[in-house]
C-alpha positions as CSV (number, residue, x, y, z in Angstrom):
1,M,-35.3,-49.2,-50.6
2,P,-35.6,-50.1,-47.3
3,A,-36.7,-53.7,-46.2
4,R,-40.0,-53.5,-44.7
5,R,-40.2,-54.8,-41.4
6,R,-42.2,-57.8,-39.8
7,P,-45.1,-57.7,-37.5
8,L,-43.7,-57.9,-33.7
9,V,-45.7,-60.9,-33.6
10,S,-47.1,-63.9,-35.8
11,T,-49.8,-66.1,-35.5
12,R,-50.3,-70.0,-36.7
13,M,-52.4,-72.6,-35.8
14,P,-51.2,-76.1,-35.6
15,V,-52.7,-79.1,-37.4
16,V,-51.5,-81.7,-35.7
17,L,-52.9,-85.0,-36.8
18,L,-52.6,-83.6,-40.8
19,L,-49.1,-83.3,-39.7
20,A,-48.4,-86.7,-38.5
21,G,-50.0,-88.3,-41.3
22,L,-48.0,-86.6,-43.5
23,L,-44.5,-87.5,-41.5
24,A,-46.3,-90.9,-41.5
25,G,-46.1,-91.4,-45.6
26,T,-43.4,-89.0,-46.6
27,S,-40.6,-90.4,-44.2
28,G,-37.9,-90.1,-46.9
29,C,-38.6,-86.2,-46.9
30,V,-36.6,-84.1,-44.5
31,S,-37.1,-80.7,-44.8
32,A,-33.5,-78.4,-45.1
33,P,-32.5,-75.5,-42.4
34,D,-32.7,-71.9,-44.0
35,R,-28.8,-72.7,-44.4
36,P,-26.4,-75.8,-44.4
37,G,-25.6,-77.3,-41.1
38,T,-26.2,-79.7,-38.5
39,P,-29.0,-79.1,-36.9
40,T,-28.2,-78.4,-32.9
41,I,-30.8,-78.3,-29.4
42,T,-29.5,-75.9,-26.5
43,G,-30.9,-77.7,-23.8
44,T,-33.8,-80.4,-24.2
45,T,-36.2,-80.7,-26.8
46,P,-40.1,-80.6,-24.7
47,V,-42.5,-83.0,-25.0
48,A,-44.6,-81.7,-22.5
49,A,-44.7,-78.3,-20.7
50,P,-41.1,-77.6,-19.3
51,A,-40.8,-77.2,-15.8
52,G,-42.5,-74.0,-14.4
53,L,-44.3,-73.4,-17.1
54,P,-47.9,-73.5,-17.6
55,P,-49.5,-77.8,-19.0
56,G,-49.0,-77.8,-22.9
57,V,-46.8,-75.0,-23.2
58,T,-43.5,-74.7,-24.6
59,V,-41.1,-72.5,-26.5
60,R,-38.5,-72.9,-29.3
61,I,-36.2,-70.4,-31.2
62,Y,-35.5,-70.0,-34.4
63,Q,-34.4,-67.2,-37.4
64,T,-36.5,-66.7,-40.4
65,R,-34.4,-66.1,-43.8
66,F,-35.8,-62.6,-44.4
67,D,-33.9,-62.2,-40.3
68,Y,-30.7,-62.6,-41.0
69,A,-29.7,-58.9,-41.5
70,D,-31.8,-57.2,-39.0
71,R,-30.2,-60.0,-36.1
72,V,-33.9,-60.6,-35.0
73,L,-34.9,-64.0,-33.4
74,E,-38.2,-65.8,-33.1
75,L,-39.7,-66.7,-29.6
76,S,-41.8,-69.3,-30.7
77,V,-44.3,-70.1,-27.9
78,S,-47.0,-73.0,-28.3
79,N,-49.9,-73.7,-26.5
80,A,-50.6,-76.9,-26.7
81,G,-52.9,-77.4,-23.3
82,R,-56.7,-76.8,-23.0
83,A,-56.5,-73.1,-21.4
84,P,-55.7,-69.7,-22.8
85,L,-52.7,-67.8,-21.4
86,D,-52.2,-64.0,-21.1
87,L,-48.5,-63.8,-22.5
88,R,-46.5,-60.3,-20.3
89,S,-43.2,-60.4,-21.1
90,A,-40.3,-62.7,-22.7
91,R,-36.6,-62.4,-23.0
92,F,-33.8,-64.6,-24.7
93,D,-30.6,-64.7,-22.6
94,S,-27.6,-65.9,-23.8
95,S,-23.7,-66.3,-22.3
96,R,-23.1,-66.0,-26.4
97,F,-24.2,-61.9,-26.8
98,T,-23.5,-59.3,-24.6
99,A,-27.0,-58.7,-23.3
100,A,-30.2,-60.1,-22.6
101,A,-32.9,-59.4,-25.9
102,G,-36.5,-58.7,-24.7
103,W,-40.0,-58.5,-26.0
104,S,-42.8,-57.0,-24.0
105,G,-46.8,-56.2,-24.4
106,G,-49.4,-58.5,-23.8
107,L,-51.6,-60.7,-25.9
108,R,-53.5,-63.8,-25.3
109,L,-52.4,-67.3,-26.5
110,E,-55.5,-69.8,-27.1
111,P,-55.1,-73.1,-27.1
112,G,-53.8,-74.7,-30.2
113,L,-51.6,-72.0,-31.0
114,T,-48.6,-71.0,-31.4
115,R,-47.1,-66.6,-31.2
116,D,-43.5,-66.2,-32.8
117,L,-42.4,-62.9,-30.6
118,R,-39.9,-61.2,-32.4
119,V,-36.7,-59.9,-30.5
120,R,-33.2,-58.1,-31.5
121,L,-30.2,-59.4,-30.8
122,A,-27.1,-58.0,-29.1
123,A,-23.3,-57.9,-30.2
124,A,-21.7,-61.6,-30.0
125,V,-19.0,-62.7,-27.9
126,C,-16.3,-63.9,-29.5
127,A,-12.7,-64.7,-28.6
128,P,-10.2,-62.1,-28.8
129,S,-7.9,-61.4,-31.3
130,P,-4.4,-58.6,-30.7
131,A,-6.1,-56.7,-34.0
132,A,-8.6,-55.5,-31.2
133,T,-6.6,-52.7,-30.5
134,S,-6.1,-51.7,-34.0
135,P,-7.5,-49.4,-35.8
136,T,-11.2,-49.5,-36.4
137,P,-12.4,-50.0,-40.2
138,T,-15.1,-48.4,-41.1
139,P,-18.6,-49.7,-39.3
140,T,-20.8,-52.3,-40.4
141,P,-24.9,-52.6,-39.5
142,T,-23.8,-55.5,-37.2
143,P,-22.8,-54.7,-33.8
144,T,-19.0,-55.0,-32.6
145,P,-18.5,-58.5,-30.9
146,T,-16.8,-58.2,-27.7
147,L,-14.1,-60.4,-27.2
148,M,-13.4,-62.4,-24.1
149,P,-10.3,-64.4,-23.4
150,P,-10.5,-67.9,-24.8
151,A,-10.1,-69.7,-21.7
152,L,-12.6,-67.7,-20.1
153,M,-15.2,-68.9,-22.9
154,P,-17.8,-70.5,-21.2
155,T,-20.1,-73.5,-22.3
156,P,-22.6,-71.5,-23.8
157,T,-25.7,-71.2,-22.3
158,D,-29.0,-70.0,-23.6
159,T,-32.4,-69.7,-21.8
160,V,-36.2,-67.9,-22.3
161,T,-38.0,-66.2,-19.4
162,L,-41.9,-66.4,-19.6
163,A,-44.8,-63.8,-17.9
164,W,-47.8,-64.4,-18.1
165,A,-50.7,-64.7,-16.0
166,E,-54.1,-67.1,-16.8
167,P,-57.2,-65.7,-17.6
168,G,-59.3,-64.6,-14.7
169,A,-63.1,-65.3,-14.4
170,G,-64.3,-61.7,-15.1
171,A,-64.2,-60.0,-18.8
172,G,-61.1,-58.8,-18.9
173,T,-58.8,-60.0,-15.5
174,S,-56.2,-62.0,-14.9
175,T,-54.1,-63.8,-12.4
176,S,-51.1,-62.1,-11.1
177,T,-48.3,-62.2,-13.0
178,S,-45.8,-66.2,-13.1
179,T,-42.6,-66.3,-14.4
180,A,-40.9,-69.4,-15.6
181,T,-37.3,-69.9,-17.4
182,V,-36.1,-72.7,-19.3
183,P,-33.7,-73.7,-21.6
184,A,-34.0,-72.4,-25.1
185,T,-34.8,-75.4,-27.6
186,D,-32.6,-73.9,-31.2
187,D,-33.6,-77.4,-33.0
188,T,-32.4,-75.4,-36.4
189,G,-28.8,-74.6,-35.6
190,A,-29.6,-70.9,-35.4
191,L,-27.0,-69.7,-32.2
192,D,-24.5,-71.1,-33.4
193,R,-24.7,-69.9,-36.9
194,I,-25.2,-66.6,-35.7
195,E,-22.9,-66.6,-33.3
196,G,-20.0,-67.7,-35.7
197,E,-20.9,-65.4,-38.5
198,D,-20.8,-62.5,-36.2
199,C,-17.3,-63.3,-34.7
200,L,-16.1,-64.5,-38.0
201,A,-17.4,-61.1,-39.6
202,G,-15.5,-59.3,-36.3
203,A,-12.1,-60.7,-37.0
204,L,-12.7,-59.8,-40.7
205,T,-13.3,-56.5,-40.6
206,R,-10.9,-56.0,-38.8
207,L,-7.7,-56.5,-40.4
208,L,-9.1,-56.2,-43.6
209,R,-10.9,-53.6,-45.6
210,I,-13.0,-54.7,-48.8
211,D,-14.6,-51.9,-50.7
212,V,-16.7,-52.1,-53.5
213,A,-15.7,-49.6,-56.5
214,P,-19.2,-47.8,-57.1
215,E,-19.5,-48.0,-60.9
216,L,-19.8,-51.2,-62.7
217,R,-17.2,-51.3,-65.7
218,V,-19.3,-52.4,-68.9
219,D,-17.9,-52.8,-72.5
220,G,-20.4,-53.3,-74.7
221,A,-23.9,-53.4,-75.1
222,G,-26.9,-56.3,-75.4
223,P,-26.2,-59.7,-75.7
224,T,-22.3,-59.1,-76.1
225,A,-22.2,-56.7,-73.1
226,A,-19.2,-58.1,-70.8
227,A,-19.1,-56.8,-67.0
228,W,-16.8,-56.6,-64.1
229,L,-17.5,-56.2,-60.2
230,D,-13.9,-54.6,-59.4
231,L,-13.2,-54.7,-55.3
232,T,-10.1,-53.2,-53.1
233,L,-9.0,-55.3,-50.6
234,T,-6.8,-53.0,-48.0
235,P,-5.4,-54.1,-45.1
236,T,-6.1,-52.9,-41.8
237,G,-2.4,-52.8,-40.5
238,A,-3.3,-55.1,-37.7
239,P,-1.5,-58.0,-37.0
240,G,-2.5,-61.4,-38.8
241,A,-3.5,-62.5,-42.5
242,V,-6.7,-63.1,-43.9
243,T,-7.4,-65.5,-47.1
244,V,-9.8,-64.6,-49.8
245,D,-10.4,-68.4,-51.0
246,R,-13.0,-67.8,-53.5
247,A,-15.6,-65.6,-54.3
248,G,-18.7,-67.0,-54.7
249,S,-22.2,-66.7,-57.5
250,T,-25.0,-65.5,-56.4
251,P,-28.8,-66.6,-58.0
252,L,-28.7,-63.9,-60.9
253,L,-24.8,-63.6,-61.5
254,A,-21.4,-65.6,-61.9
255,S,-18.5,-66.1,-63.1
256,A,-18.0,-64.8,-66.3
257,D,-15.7,-68.2,-67.1
258,G,-17.4,-70.3,-65.1
259,L,-20.0,-70.6,-62.3
260,D,-17.3,-68.9,-58.9
261,W,-14.4,-67.2,-58.8
262,P,-11.4,-68.7,-57.6
263,L,-9.2,-66.0,-55.7
264,G,-6.5,-67.7,-53.4
265,L,-5.4,-64.3,-52.2
266,T,-4.0,-63.8,-48.8
267,V,-2.9,-60.2,-47.2
268,D,-1.3,-59.3,-44.1
269,A,-1.0,-55.9,-42.5
270,A,2.8,-55.2,-45.1
271,T,0.3,-56.3,-48.1
272,P,-0.4,-53.3,-50.4
273,P,-3.7,-52.8,-51.1
274,T,-5.5,-55.7,-54.1
275,R,-7.1,-55.2,-56.9
276,V,-9.7,-57.8,-57.5
277,A,-12.1,-57.8,-61.0
278,L,-15.1,-60.4,-60.6
279,G,-16.3,-60.7,-64.3
280,L,-19.9,-61.3,-64.8
281,R,-21.9,-63.2,-66.6
282,P,-26.0,-63.5,-65.7
283,T,-27.4,-67.4,-64.4
284,R,-30.6,-66.8,-65.5
285,C,-32.9,-64.6,-68.2
286,D,-36.4,-64.7,-66.7
287,P,-37.6,-60.8,-65.7
288,H,-38.8,-62.5,-62.5
289,A,-36.1,-63.5,-61.1
290,V,-35.2,-59.6,-61.0
291,A,-38.5,-58.5,-60.2
292,E,-38.5,-61.3,-56.9
293,D,-34.8,-60.9,-55.9
294,K,-33.6,-60.9,-52.6
295,R,-29.6,-62.3,-53.0
296,G,-29.2,-61.5,-56.6
297,T,-26.3,-58.9,-55.5
298,V,-25.4,-60.6,-52.1
299,F,-21.6,-62.3,-52.9
300,P,-20.4,-65.1,-50.5
301,L,-16.6,-64.8,-49.7
302,T,-15.2,-67.7,-48.4
303,V,-12.4,-66.8,-46.3
304,R,-10.0,-68.4,-43.2
305,V,-8.9,-65.8,-40.8
306,T,-5.5,-65.7,-38.5
307,A,-5.3,-63.2,-36.5
308,G,-2.2,-64.4,-34.1
309,P,-0.7,-66.7,-31.4
310,G,-3.5,-67.4,-29.0
311,S,-6.6,-66.5,-31.2
312,P,-8.9,-68.7,-32.9
313,E,-8.6,-69.5,-37.0
314,R,-11.9,-68.5,-38.3
315,A,-13.3,-69.9,-41.6
316,G,-16.7,-69.5,-43.5
317,D,-18.5,-67.5,-45.8
318,W,-18.9,-63.7,-45.3
319,D,-21.1,-61.9,-47.3
320,L,-20.6,-59.2,-49.6
321,T,-22.3,-56.1,-50.3
322,V,-23.4,-53.7,-52.7
323,D,-25.3,-50.3,-52.5
324,D,-28.9,-49.3,-53.8
325,V,-27.1,-47.8,-56.7
326,L,-24.9,-50.8,-57.7
327,R,-27.6,-53.2,-57.5
328,A,-30.2,-51.2,-60.0
329,R,-26.7,-51.2,-62.5
330,L,-26.0,-54.4,-62.1
331,Y,-30.2,-55.1,-63.2
332,A,-30.1,-52.5,-65.7
333,W,-27.2,-54.9,-66.8
334,I,-28.7,-57.7,-66.3
335,A,-31.7,-56.5,-68.7
336,D,-29.6,-55.3,-71.0
337,R,-27.6,-58.8,-71.1
338,C,-30.6,-60.9,-71.7
339,S,-32.5,-58.7,-74.1
340,Y,-35.9,-57.5,-72.1
């Protein structure tokens, strides 16, 4: 069943005094970002309105966990000034991606409010690999990154351009449209993460195809039922090598022999197709864990990709997903194993 899409615009009312009190009393507590990593800031964190924007208006960008798969970025516009603002359009430009991401519409941003404008990102711009001219593997939902020679890769520049008008004196009227371009404040490190994931996925799928068997292999029934997820790793024939260090556990599933699956497999163009069986066990047996599941059947594979001389080595986690039929079969096996 396809995921429900969130509305294009969300509204949040900041409670500045309450937050200030909470922060003062809980200085030892820090909220973690959606994924681990050192937060980075592109540009200057605005403490007042950036040059060109109306007084009190600031912009930051972030990405919610629910928007990872859809490659949607939030342009969060806050109005801490005294006057309302009629937003007309917004555009995110970055040298990390092949095209700008824009929002257009019309909404009133009242003082004290924050509006999140959702934009869909283009493909990433990545350093090349010799595998770029190899046969194209089975397409994935992630757009294919564009390759650029490492020597020509610029220092990333990330900006947000807003177009707005100030409400006029008469009802339903406004002044002429103004625009301003400001550095994109990325205080959760979303752009570095998205760029890294895109380029790792592009480098990996040019060298290796990973197929999940359509059927879950099961032996027995009830509390003793054993199950295996069968994978096949097939090189595309492109130059380079991929090392799959391990498969990680999920909120619902772990290795039958422990937590993760240590693999330590290195494949290159000369490696024959390799089959891997992941023995499974449920990590928890409460029914609501399955009912509320979001990533319980997404297996993070820790990989390293070496495409050849002149190309950067890429390393990180690549998400192995299953289709809806296999996901339902996994849920049914958990229910049988847990006797509910």
